[in-house]
C-alpha positions in Angstrom: -9.3 -17.1 -34.1 -7.9 -13.5 -33.4 -6.1 -12.0 -29.7 -7.8 -8.6 -28.1 -5.7 -7.2 -25.4 -7.5 -4.3 -23.7 -5.1 -1.0 -24.5 -4.7 1.0 -21.3 -3.8 3.9 -24.2 -7.2 3.7 -25.8 -9.0 2.6 -22.9 -10.5 0.3 -25.6 -10.2 -3.9 -26.5 -7.8 -3.8 -29.5 -7.0 -6.6 -32.3 -3.6 -7.7 -31.6 -1.2 -7.0 -34.1 2.9 -6.9 -34.1 5.0 -4.9 -35.3 6.7 -7.3 -37.2 5.5 -10.8 -37.7 4.3 -13.0 -35.7 7.3 -11.7 -33.3 6.1 -10.2 -30.1 8.1 -7.2 -28.2 7.6 -7.3 -24.3 8.5 -4.8 -21.4 7.6 -5.1 -18.4 8.9 -3.0 -15.4 10.3 -5.6 -12.9 10.8 -5.1 -9.2 12.9 -2.4 -7.2 15.0 -4.8 -5.1 15.4 -3.7 -1.6 12.8 -6.1 -0.2 11.3 -9.5 -0.6 8.4 -10.4 -3.0 5.0 -10.0 -1.8 1.5 -10.7 -3.3 1.4 -7.9 -5.3 4.1 -8.7 -7.1 3.2 -12.2 -7.2 -0.1 -10.9 -8.7 1.5 -8.9 -11.1 4.7 -10.9 -12.8 2.0 -14.1 -12.7 -0.4 -12.5 -14.8 2.5 -11.0 -17.8 3.9 -15.0 -17.3 0.5 -15.9 -18.9 0.4 -13.2 -21.3 4.1 -14.8 -22.8 3.0 -18.5 -22.2 -0.4 -18.2 -24.2 1.4 -15.6 -26.9 3.5 -18.6 -27.3 1.1 -20.5 -27.0 -0.4 -19.1 -30.0 2.4 -19.6 -32.2 4.5 -16.5 -31.7 8.3 -15.7 -31.1 8.6 -13.6 -27.5 11.0 -11.8 -27.2 10.1 -10.9 -23.3 12.7 -7.8 -21.2 12.0 -7.5 -17.0 14.0 -4.8 -15.9 15.7 -5.0 -11.9 15.8 -1.2 -10.6 18.3 -1.1 -8.3 19.2 2.6 -8.2 17.4 5.8 -8.3 13.5 4.9 -7.6 13.0 7.6 -4.6 10.4 7.0 -1.4 8.2 9.2 -3.2 8.0 7.8 -6.3 9.2 11.4 -7.7 12.2 13.1 -7.7 12.7 13.9 -3.4 13.3 11.5 -0.9 15.8 9.3 -0.7 16.9 6.1 -3.0 15.0 3.1 -1.7 17.8 0.8 -1.6 20.0 3.1 -0.2 17.7 3.6 2.6 17.8 0.0 3.0 21.5 -0.7 2.8 21.5 2.2 5.8 18.9 0.3 7.8 21.2 -3.1 7.2 24.0 -1.3 7.6 25.5 -2.7 4.3 26.0 -1.4 1.0 23.6 -0.8 -1.9 24.9 -3.5 -4.5 24.3 -6.2 -1.9 21.1 -5.1 -0.9 19.8 -5.2 -4.7 22.0 -8.7 -5.4 20.3 -10.2 -2.2 17.2 -9.2 -3.0 17.2 -10.1 -6.2 18.0 -13.1 -6.1 15.3 -13.4 -3.2 12.8 -12.5 -5.9 13.8 -14.8 -8.6 13.4 -17.1 -6.0 10.1 -16.9 -5.2 9.3 -16.6 -9.3 10.9 -20.0 -9.6 8.5 -21.3 -7.0 5.5 -19.5 -8.5 6.3 -21.3 -11.9 7.1 -17.9 -13.8 9.3 -17.9 -16.6 12.4 -16.3 -16.8 12.2 -12.9 -19.2 14.7 -13.7 -21.9 16.7 -10.7 -20.7 16.8 -9.1 -17.3 18.5 -5.7 -17.8 19.8 -4.0 -14.2 19.6 -0.2 -14.1 22.9 0.2 -13.1 24.4 -1.8 -15.7 23.0 0.6 -18.5 24.1 4.2 -16.9 25.7 4.5 -20.0 22.7 4.3 -22.4 20.7 6.4 -20.1 22.7 9.1 -20.9 23.2 8.8 -23.8 19.2 9.1 -24.6 19.4 11.9 -22.0 22.0 14.3 -24.7 19.6 13.5 -27.2 17.1 15.2 -25.8 18.8 18.1 -24.1 19.8 18.6 -28.3 16.6 18.0 -28.8 15.2 21.4 -26.3 13.4 18.4 -24.4 15.1 18.5 -21.4 17.5 21.1 -19.9 20.8 21.3 -16.8 20.6 23.8 -13.8 22.9 22.5 -10.9 23.5 19.9 -12.3 20.4 18.2 -12.5 18.6 18.1 -15.8 14.7 17.9 -16.1 12.5 16.8 -19.0 10.2 19.9 -20.1 6.8 18.8 -20.2 5.5 21.5 -22.1 8.0 20.3 -24.8 5.9 17.4 -25.0 2.4 17.6 -27.2 0.1 15.4 -25.2 1.4 14.3 -21.9 -0.4 12.6 -20.0 -2.3 11.1 -22.6 -1.8 7.4 -20.6 -3.3 8.3 -17.3 -5.8 11.3 -18.5 -3.7 14.1 -16.3 -3.5 15.8 -19.8 -3.9 19.4 -18.2 -1.7 21.2 -16.0 -4.0 21.4 -12.8 -4.1 17.9 -13.3 0.0 17.5 -13.7 0.1 19.7 -10.4 -2.8 18.1 -8.4 -0.8 14.7 -9.0 3.1 16.2 -7.9 3.7 14.9 -4.4 7.0 16.2 -4.3 8.2 18.7 -3.1 8.6 22.0 -6.1 12.7 22.3 -6.7 13.5 26.2 -7.1 16.3 24.8 -9.8 12.9 23.6 -12.3 11.3 25.4 -14.7 7.8 24.4 -14.5 6.7 21.6 -11.0 5.6 18.8 -13.2 8.8 18.6 -15.2 10.9 15.4 -14.0 14.1 14.5 -13.8 16.0 12.4 -15.7 19.8 12.6 -14.0 20.3 14.1 -9.7 22.9 15.6 -9.0 24.4 13.4 -6.0 25.1 15.0 -3.2 28.7 14.0 -1.0 27.5 11.3 0.8 25.4 9.7 -2.2 26.7 6.1 -2.3 25.5 5.4 -6.0 26.7 7.7 -8.3 28.2 7.9 -11.8 30.4 11.1 -13.9 28.5 12.2 -16.4 28.2 15.4 -18.8 26.4 17.0 -16.0 28.8 16.2 -13.6 28.3 13.2 -10.9 25.4 12.1 -9.9 22.8 9.6 -10.9 19.5 8.4 -13.5 15.6 8.9 -12.1 14.0 6.2 -11.9 11.8 6.7 -15.2 14.3 6.6 -17.6 15.9 3.6 -17.4 12.9 1.7 -18.6 13.3 3.8 -21.7 16.6 3.3 -22.3 16.7 -0.7 -21.8 13.5 -0.8 -24.2 15.4 0.4 -27.0 18.6 -1.2 -26.2 16.7 -4.5 -26.3 13.2 -4.2 -28.2 14.3 -0.8 -30.7 12.6 2.4 -30.7 8.8 1.2 -31.0 7.5 -1.9 -29.2 3.9 -4.1 -28.9 3.4 -4.8 -25.2 4.6 -3.0 -21.9 3.3 -3.8 -18.8 3.4 -3.0 -15.3 0.5 -1.6 -12.2 -1.5 0.5 -12.8 -0.7 2.6 -10.2 2.8 3.3 -12.6 0.0 4.8 -14.9 1.1 8.0 -13.4 4.0 9.3 -13.8 6.3 6.4 -14.3 4.8 5.4 -17.5 3.5 8.8 -18.7 7.1 9.9 -17.6 8.6 6.8 -20.2 6.1 8.1 -23.2 7.0 11.3 -22.9 11.0 10.9 -23.2 11.0 8.3 -25.7 9.1 9.7 -28.1 10.7 13.5 -27.4 13.9 11.7 -28.6 12.5 9.1 -31.3 10.1 10.6 -32.7 8.2 7.5 -32.9 5.0 5.8 -31.0 6.8 4.5 -28.0 4.5 1.3 -27.4 1.9 -0.2 -29.4 -0.6 -1.9 -26.7 -0.1 -0.7 -22.5 -1.5 -3.2 -20.1 -1.7 -3.0 -16.5 -2.3 -5.0 -13.9 -4.5 -4.2 -11.4 -3.9 -4.0 -7.4 -4.5 -6.3 -4.1 -6.4 -5.9 -1.4 -6.2 -7.8 2.2 -9.9 -8.9 3.6 -10.9 -5.7 1.6 -7.9 -3.1 2.1 -5.7 -2.1 0.2 -2.5 -4.2 0.6 0.7 -1.9 0.9 4.1 -1.6 3.2 2.3 1.5 5.0 -0.3 -0.1 6.0 2.0 -3.3 7.2 -0.2 -5.1 5.7 1.7 -6.5 3.3 2.2 -10.7 2.4 5.9 -11.3 2.2 5.5 -14.6 -0.7 8.6 -16.5 1.6 6.3 -16.8 4.4 3.2 -17.4 2.6 4.7 -20.3 0.8 5.5 -21.7 4.5 1.9 -22.1 5.1 0.6 -22.6 0.9 1.7 -24.8 -1.7 3.3 -22.1 -4.2 0.6 -22.9 -7.1 -2.5 -22.7 -4.5 -1.0 -18.8 -4.7 -0.5 -19.0 -8.5 -4.2 -20.5 -9.1 -6.1 -17.9 -6.7 -4.6 -15.5 -8.7 -5.9 -16.5 -12.5 -9.4 -17.0 -11.0 -9.2 -12.9 -10.8 -8.8 -11.4 -14.2 -5.6 -8.9 -13.9 -7.0 -5.9 -14.7 -9.5 -6.6 -11.3 -8.3 -6.3 -8.4 -7.4 -9.7 -5.8 -8.8 -9.3 -2.7 -7.3 -12.3 -0.1 -8.4 -13.7 2.3 -8.1 -17.3 4.2 -11.4 -18.7 3.2 -10.2 -17.7 -0.2 -6.6 -19.7 0.0 -9.0 -22.6 1.0 -10.9 -22.4 -1.6 -8.3 -22.5 -4.1 -6.5 -25.5 -2.3 -10.1 -27.2 -2.5 -10.3 -26.0 -6.2 -6.8 -26.7 -7.1 -6.4 -30.4 -6.1 -9.7 -31.7 -7.8 -7.8 -30.7 -11.0 -4.7 -32.5 -10.3 -6.7 -34.9 -9.2 -8.9 -34.8 -12.7 -5.3 -35.0 -14.5 -4.3 -38.0 -12.6 -7.7 -40.2 -13.1 -6.7 -39.2 -16.9 -3.6 -40.6 -16.7 -4.3 -43.9 -15.4 -7.4 -44.9 -15.9 -7.6 -48.4 -17.8 -8.9 -47.5 -21.4 -12.7 -48.1 -22.2 -14.3 -47.7 -25.3 -17.0 -44.5 -25.0 -15.5 -41.1 -26.9 -15.3 -38.0 -25.6 -15.2 -34.9 -27.2 -12.8 -32.2 -26.0 -13.0 -30.3 -28.6 -16.0 -28.4 -27.3 -13.4 -27.0 -24.0 -10.5 -26.8 -25.6 -12.7 -24.3 -28.7 -13.5 -22.0 -25.1 -10.8 -22.3 -23.8 -8.4 -20.6 -26.5 -12.0 -18.3 -26.9 -11.5 -17.2 -23.2 -7.4 -16.7 -23.5 -8.0 -15.0 -27.0 -10.7 -12.0 -24.2 -7.9 -10.2 -22.9 -6.4 -13.2 -21.3 -9.4 -13.8 -19.4 -8.2 -16.9 -16.7 -11.2 -16.5 -14.6 -13.3 -17.8 -17.2 -10.6 -20.4 -19.0 -9.8 -21.8 -15.2 -13.9 -22.3 -15.3 -13.5 -24.6 -18.6 -11.4 -26.2 -16.7 -13.7 -27.0 -13.8 -16.6 -28.1 -16.8 -13.7 -30.2 -18.0 -13.3 -32.2 -15.0 -17.0 -32.2 -14.1 -17.7 -34.3 -18.1 -14.6 -36.1 -18.0 -15.4 -37.5 -14.4 -18.6 -38.6 -14.9 -17.3 -40.4 -18.5 -14.5 -42.0 -16.6 -17.4 -43.3 -13.7 -19.5 -44.8 -16.8 -19.2 -48.3 -17.4 -18.0 -47.6 -21.1 -15.2 -45.1 -19.3 -13.1 -43.1 -22.3 -11.1 -45.1 -25.6 -7.2 -44.3 -25.2 -7.3 -41.8 -27.8 -9.8 -40.2 -26.0 -8.1 -40.2 -22.8 -5.1 -39.0 -24.8 -6.6 -35.7 -26.5 -8.4 -34.9 -22.3 -4.5 -35.3 -21.4 -3.1 -33.6 -24.1 -5.6 -30.8 -24.0 -4.8 -30.5 -19.6 -1.2 -30.3 -20.3 -1.5 -28.1 -22.8 -4.1 -25.9 -20.8 -3.5 -26.4 -17.0 0.4 -26.8 -17.4 1.9 -25.0 -20.6 -0.6 -21.8 -20.6 -1.9 -22.0 -17.3 1.3 -23.2 -15.2 -1.0 -24.6 -12.6 -0.7 -28.2 -13.0 2.4 -30.2 -13.0 3.3 -31.3 -17.0 4.3 -35.5 -17.1 7.5 -36.9 -16.2 8.3 -32.9 -15.4 12.1 -31.7 -15.5 11.2 -28.6 -14.4 10.5 -26.7 -11.0 7.4 -28.4 -10.0 9.2 -31.2 -9.6 11.0 -29.8 -7.1 8.4 -28.4 -5.1 7.7 -30.4 -2.4 11.7 -30.1 -1.8 11.3 -26.3 -1.8 7.9 -26.4 0.6 10.3 -29.1 3.0 13.5 -26.5 3.1 11.1 -23.7 3.9 10.0 -25.8 6.9 13.1 -26.6 7.8 14.3 -23.2 7.7 11.5 -22.0 9.9 12.8 -24.5 12.8 16.5 -23.6 12.3 15.6 -19.8 12.6 13.1 -20.5 15.8 15.9 -22.1 17.4 18.9 -19.6 16.6 16.3 -16.8 17.6 16.2 -18.7 21.0 19.7 -19.0 20.8 20.3 -14.7 20.4 17.3 -14.6 23.8 19.7 -16.9 26.2 23.5 -14.6 24.8 24.2 -18.0 23.6 26.2 -16.2 20.3 28.1 -18.5 19.5 25.7 -21.2 18.7 23.8 -18.7 16.9 26.5 -17.7 14.3 27.1 -21.6 14.2 23.9 -21.7 12.9 24.3 -18.3 10.7 27.9 -19.9 9.3 26.8 -23.0 8.6 23.5 -22.4 6.2 25.9 -19.9 4.8 28.3 -22.7 3.9 25.8 -25.2 2.3 24.7 -21.5 0.2 22.2 -20.0 2.3 22.1 -16.6 3.6 20.8 -14.8 6.6 20.0 -11.4 7.2 19.3 -9.7 10.4 16.9 -6.3 9.4 14.3 -3.9 11.0 11.4 -6.0 9.9 12.7 -9.2 11.3 14.8 -12.4 10.1 15.2 -13.5 6.5 17.2 -16.1 4.2 17.5 -17.1 0.6 19.1 -19.7 -1.1 22.8 -18.0 -3.0 23.2 -21.1 -4.1 21.3 -21.0 -7.2 22.2 -18.6 -8.9 
């Protein structure tokens, strides 16, 4: 049974074939670490986590790289504005690297609770400045980039086919997509920054052949994917909002530098809406995962996400979460019943369900259909278990094996038997979240009463226990530092 993946570049489903036999090179754009993870992050990284899991289940060795953006991502997502991390550091009155480290820990903490497997390599942009400078030098030497007043820009007209991923291939379309104010030192307004000259007060800057500055946001992914996966890779993933300009720029600078196709399969996950309205920080309706986990089992959130295809919009509502809670509990009860049921004599054939599950996953990772198969299995197996004959030991073992393979190893929504992973600690993590809410409420009351000694004591005692509290403009947040 062949795997077919929807390729955003060709806009069709294509049979998946790798560059190297039985090995998959995969790169997914990671978070810009200037705030806590939200539901949009969860949809993206849970979706690609299932992709990785199914590829491994299918026999591939997956080398998975997911970066951390800790410099260069400006507030307008193009070439102007403030660095998002520096801006947050200013708001919190601290150092940019502290911001990046704190929110990186917070990100992994949330992903662990969602059972998202760690990437093989998680490179940070600030740790790969030499590689980014080297890539710029290749582009300047080949005539695809130019330097003006300490800034280096990619010359879009030098690369035939710029915009082929997003479909913005003509200059008029490119101009309409430029949100930044046109800089006077660019040859064309559609040219994008590879290296930015740092102002005197800029906090994150490095020496380069063009003076002191910092890399553009688009550059890091090309440099790091090439370093760890080679000049051509099998899969590159990210959000649909990154097609233009981020991924179009990646393609241009990578293929201009190497003369080779950069990515064979582009995969893009869709956005999250809240009661039908697009989720976003600017709309002040983003759902913070830490707050969500205080009320809902993280695996319910994961289950909720997987009931929508990764290329479809996901609409969050309390009704949807309640339905997901009920649905996941039914699957858990079935798994528990299969494990504990006494042997009978009836025969239960698991193969039709396993075949349909595999068929769904091989059809562009169609998790909604895969989940539907599990529900059909649950209904059928409960009917069989209710029959006086029950099911035989062999049938029970086969059903249990499939539930663990599909529900735990592939979808990550059911706990494996005798789990030694994150699932075993889920209740403790939930209790920790509840305790932290109580402590933060007490600390807030102390601050309102101007009992700053008690407020500081709570903060310091928690820090001794490995839990860091931060007072931000958006409120109080916490992160368990000791786990990393």
